[in-house]
C-alpha positions as CSV (number, residue, x, y, z in Angstrom):
1,M,0.0,0.0,0.1
2,S,1.5,3.3,-1.2
3,I,1.2,6.1,1.0
4,G,0.2,9.5,-0.7
5,N,-2.2,12.2,-1.1
6,S,-5.8,11.3,-1.7
7,P,-7.4,12.9,-4.9
8,E,-9.3,15.4,-2.6
9,D,-5.8,16.6,-1.4
10,E,-4.6,17.3,-4.8
11,R,-7.2,19.9,-5.6
12,P,-5.8,23.5,-6.1
13,F,-5.3,25.3,-2.8
14,E,-8.0,27.8,-2.4
15,D,-7.4,31.2,-0.9
16,D,-9.6,31.4,2.3
17,R,-9.2,35.2,2.1
18,E,-11.9,35.4,-0.2
19,E,-14.2,33.8,2.5
20,A,-12.8,36.1,5.1
21,R,-13.4,39.3,3.1
22,P,-16.7,40.9,4.4
23,S,-19.3,41.9,1.9
24,I,-19.7,45.5,0.8
25,G,-22.9,46.1,3.1
26,R,-21.4,44.0,5.9
27,A,-18.3,46.2,5.6
28,L,-20.1,49.5,5.6
29,Q,-22.2,48.4,8.6
30,Q,-19.3,47.4,10.7
31,A,-17.3,50.7,10.0
32,R,-20.7,52.6,10.8
33,I,-20.9,51.0,14.2
34,A,-17.2,51.5,14.8
35,A,-17.6,54.9,14.2
36,G,-20.6,55.4,16.7
37,L,-23.0,56.3,14.1
38,T,-26.7,55.4,13.4
39,V,-28.4,54.8,10.2
40,D,-30.2,58.1,10.9
41,D,-26.8,59.8,11.3
42,V,-25.5,58.5,8.2
43,S,-28.7,59.4,6.2
44,N,-28.5,63.0,7.6
45,A,-24.9,63.5,6.9
46,T,-25.0,61.8,3.4
47,R,-28.5,62.9,2.4
48,V,-29.0,59.1,1.3
49,R,-32.5,58.1,2.2
50,I,-32.7,55.7,5.2
51,A,-34.3,52.9,3.3
52,I,-31.4,53.0,0.9
53,V,-28.8,52.7,3.4
54,H,-30.4,49.8,5.3
55,A,-30.7,48.1,1.5
56,I,-27.0,48.8,1.0
57,E,-26.0,47.3,4.4
58,A,-28.1,44.2,3.4
59,D,-26.0,44.1,-0.1
60,D,-29.3,44.9,-1.8
61,F,-28.3,47.3,-4.5
62,A,-31.8,47.4,-6.3
63,P,-33.2,50.5,-4.5
64,C,-30.4,52.4,-5.8
65,G,-31.9,52.6,-9.3
66,G,-28.8,51.0,-11.2
67,D,-25.0,50.3,-11.1
68,V,-24.0,54.0,-11.5
69,Y,-26.2,55.3,-8.6
70,A,-25.0,52.3,-6.5
71,R,-21.6,53.2,-6.8
72,G,-22.2,56.9,-5.9
73,H,-24.0,55.7,-2.8
74,I,-21.3,53.1,-1.9
75,R,-18.6,56.1,-2.3
76,T,-20.7,58.5,-0.3
77,L,-21.4,56.1,2.6
78,A,-17.8,55.0,2.9
79,K,-16.6,58.3,3.3
80,A,-19.2,59.1,5.9
81,V,-17.9,56.0,8.0
82,H,-14.2,56.9,7.5
83,L,-13.7,53.7,5.1
84,D,-11.6,53.9,1.9
85,P,-14.3,53.7,-1.1
86,A,-11.7,52.1,-3.5
87,P,-11.7,48.3,-2.4
88,L,-15.5,48.4,-1.9
89,L,-15.8,49.9,-5.3
90,A,-13.6,47.3,-6.9
91,Q,-15.4,44.6,-5.1
92,F,-18.7,46.0,-6.6
93,S,-17.4,46.2,-10.0
94,E,-16.2,42.5,-9.6
95,A,-19.7,41.3,-8.5
96,H,-21.6,43.4,-11.3
97,G,-19.4,42.9,-14.4
98,G,-16.5,45.1,-13.7
99,G,-15.2,47.6,-16.1
100,R,-15.4,51.3,-16.2
101,P,-19.2,52.6,-15.8
102,A,-20.4,54.4,-18.9
103,P,-20.1,58.4,-18.5
104,T,-23.4,59.4,-16.9
105,P,-24.5,63.2,-16.5
106,A,-23.7,64.5,-13.2
107,A,-27.2,65.7,-12.2
108,P,-29.0,62.4,-12.5
109,L,-26.2,60.9,-10.2
110,F,-27.1,63.4,-7.2
111,E,-30.7,63.5,-8.1
112,A,-31.4,60.2,-6.0
113,E,-29.4,61.7,-3.0
114,R,-31.8,64.7,-2.7
115,I,-34.5,64.8,-0.2
116,R,-37.2,65.8,-2.1
117,P,-39.4,68.6,-0.8
118,E,-42.9,67.7,0.5
119,R,-45.7,68.8,-1.7
120,R,-47.8,71.4,-0.4
121,G,-51.4,72.0,-1.2
122,P,-52.8,75.5,-2.6
123,N,-52.5,78.5,-0.3
124,W,-55.9,79.1,0.7
125,T,-55.0,82.0,3.1
126,A,-53.6,84.0,0.4
127,A,-56.7,83.0,-1.9
128,M,-58.9,84.3,0.7
129,V,-57.0,87.5,1.5
130,A,-57.0,88.4,-2.4
131,A,-60.8,87.8,-2.6
132,I,-61.6,90.1,0.5
133,V,-59.4,92.7,-1.1
134,A,-61.2,92.4,-4.5
135,V,-64.8,92.6,-2.5
136,V,-63.7,95.6,-0.7
137,G,-62.4,97.4,-3.7
138,F,-65.5,96.5,-5.6
139,V,-67.8,98.1,-2.8
140,G,-65.5,101.1,-2.6
141,F,-65.8,101.6,-6.3
142,T,-69.4,101.3,-6.3
143,A,-70.0,103.9,-3.4
144,F,-67.7,106.4,-5.2
145,K,-69.8,106.0,-8.3
146,G,-72.8,106.1,-6.7
147,G,-71.8,109.5,-5.2
148,D,-71.7,111.0,-8.7
149,D,-74.4,109.2,-10.7
150,G,-76.1,112.5,-11.8
151,A,-78.4,112.9,-9.1
152,K,-78.2,116.3,-7.8
153,T,-79.6,115.8,-4.3
154,Q,-79.1,112.6,-2.2
155,V,-78.9,111.6,1.3
156,A,-75.6,109.9,2.6
157,E,-76.7,108.3,5.9
158,G,-73.8,107.8,8.7
159,S,-73.6,104.8,11.5
160,T,-77.4,104.4,11.9
161,P,-79.0,104.7,8.3
162,T,-82.7,105.3,8.0
163,A,-84.9,105.2,5.1
164,S,-85.8,108.4,3.9
165,K,-89.6,109.0,3.9
166,S,-89.7,111.4,0.6
167,A,-87.5,111.6,-2.2
168,S,-85.3,114.7,-2.8
169,P,-86.2,116.7,-6.0
170,T,-83.5,116.9,-8.5
171,P,-82.8,120.7,-9.2
172,K,-82.0,121.8,-12.6
173,K,-78.9,123.5,-13.7
174,T,-79.5,127.0,-15.3
175,P,-76.9,128.8,-17.6
176,S,-74.2,130.9,-15.9
177,G,-75.4,134.3,-15.0
178,S,-79.0,133.7,-15.0
179,P,-81.0,133.8,-11.5
180,K,-81.3,130.7,-9.5
181,S,-84.0,129.8,-7.0
182,D,-82.9,128.7,-3.4
183,P,-83.0,124.9,-3.0
184,S,-86.1,123.4,-1.6
185,D,-85.9,122.1,1.9
186,S,-88.7,119.6,1.2
187,A,-86.2,116.4,1.3
188,I,-85.1,117.2,4.9
189,A,-88.4,118.8,6.2
190,A,-89.7,115.1,7.3
191,A,-86.2,114.3,8.7
192,P,-86.5,112.1,11.9
193,Q,-86.3,114.0,15.2
194,D,-83.7,111.4,16.7
195,K,-81.4,112.4,13.7
196,V,-79.2,115.2,12.2
197,T,-79.9,116.2,8.7
198,V,-77.8,118.5,6.7
199,Q,-78.4,119.7,3.2
200,V,-75.4,121.3,1.4
201,S,-76.2,123.3,-2.0
202,A,-73.8,124.9,-4.1
203,A,-76.1,127.9,-5.0
204,D,-73.8,130.5,-6.2
205,G,-71.0,128.5,-7.6
206,R,-69.0,125.3,-7.2
207,S,-67.3,124.3,-4.2
208,W,-65.4,121.2,-3.0
209,I,-66.9,119.7,0.3
210,S,-66.2,116.9,2.7
211,A,-68.6,115.3,5.2
212,K,-68.0,112.7,7.9
213,D,-70.4,111.0,10.6
214,H,-69.7,111.1,14.2
215,N,-67.5,108.1,13.9
216,G,-65.2,110.0,11.6
217,R,-66.4,107.8,8.5
218,L,-66.4,109.4,5.3
219,L,-69.6,110.2,3.7
220,F,-68.6,112.4,0.8
221,D,-65.6,113.9,-0.5
222,G,-65.8,115.7,-4.0
223,L,-66.6,118.6,-6.0
224,L,-70.2,120.1,-6.2
225,E,-71.0,121.9,-9.5
226,Q,-73.3,125.1,-9.3
227,G,-76.8,124.0,-8.8
228,D,-75.9,120.7,-7.0
229,S,-76.9,119.7,-3.5
230,K,-76.0,116.8,-1.2
231,T,-78.0,115.7,2.1
232,F,-76.1,113.8,4.9
233,Q,-77.9,112.3,7.9
234,D,-76.5,110.7,11.0
235,S,-77.8,109.7,14.5
236,D,-75.3,112.1,16.4
237,K,-73.6,114.8,14.2
238,I,-72.3,115.8,11.0
239,N,-68.9,117.5,10.5
240,L,-68.3,119.5,7.3
241,V,-65.5,121.2,5.5
242,L,-66.5,123.8,2.8
243,G,-63.8,124.8,0.4
244,D,-65.7,127.7,-0.9
245,A,-68.2,128.6,1.9
246,G,-69.4,131.7,0.1
247,V,-71.3,129.8,-2.5
248,I,-72.9,127.3,-0.1
249,Q,-76.3,127.1,1.4
250,L,-77.1,125.1,4.2
251,F,-80.3,123.6,5.6
252,V,-80.0,121.8,8.9
253,N,-82.7,119.7,10.5
254,G,-85.3,121.5,8.0
255,K,-84.3,125.1,8.6
256,K,-82.0,127.4,6.5
257,I,-78.6,128.5,8.3
258,E,-78.1,132.2,7.7
259,D,-74.5,132.9,7.6
260,D,-72.0,135.5,6.5
261,F,-69.5,133.2,4.8
262,Q,-67.2,134.8,2.4
263,P,-66.2,133.7,-1.0
264,G,-63.0,131.5,-1.1
265,A,-63.3,131.1,2.6
266,V,-62.7,127.6,4.1
267,E,-65.1,126.7,6.9
268,R,-65.2,123.5,9.3
269,L,-68.6,123.1,10.8
270,T,-70.3,120.4,13.0
271,Y,-74.1,120.1,13.5
272,T,-76.0,118.0,15.8
273,K,-79.6,117.1,16.5
274,G,-80.2,120.2,18.4
275,D,-79.0,122.7,15.7
276,P,-79.6,124.8,13.4
277,Q,-77.0,126.5,15.7
278,V,-73.3,126.0,14.1
279,G,-71.4,123.4,16.5
């Protein structure tokens, strides 16, 4: 009987280093643990999603979206855990066909590493503010147009409006230089006793006037042409500013105000329920 090696002992010696070398995912995981980092820490530092970090550490590169992206993630994670990425990349190339990867634009490579912003719904607050502004603007425009709609006499009420019992007649304009009749006080003769009613008439020329109620709310601010008139009503008082008081006739609570206003004089007046005395 001869003594020699059995056929099994004659097989080529296999390098046990292949079996001793850890996988890519295992190497990254061990380096992370050695560095005292969690998966969340690595994800925050590299901008690689947590699910992809877990998959790579499990040697599952499918979530990376391709070999090019997988190499980029391996390189990024290796640097984050203080590991040389070159051996890991070489190991990955051996396991996935090897060779130099085809050139790929830089933008898609890093697109997968970005944390995409959360999709937001429509800004309803801004839309509501815009709608409110539009409504307020339309109401203001309508009120302004209503003050100059061709009616020569109208009642502008203050904080507590009340329906007028009789319509104010519309005086007719007369050519310049021709005699003019005094404005009628029929529109304010039936004014409620618990309110102050003021009629302003541009009898002898045109004048700018401004009227406010007791809360300071603007009732009118504009120009009265010769022959025009405005009537204002409030529960407490009416504040007037006359740009050319000399051409104005005033009726307060159904009574004509006798004044000696000079042409071109600016007068500031206040009338209450107890007038026709000037406030």
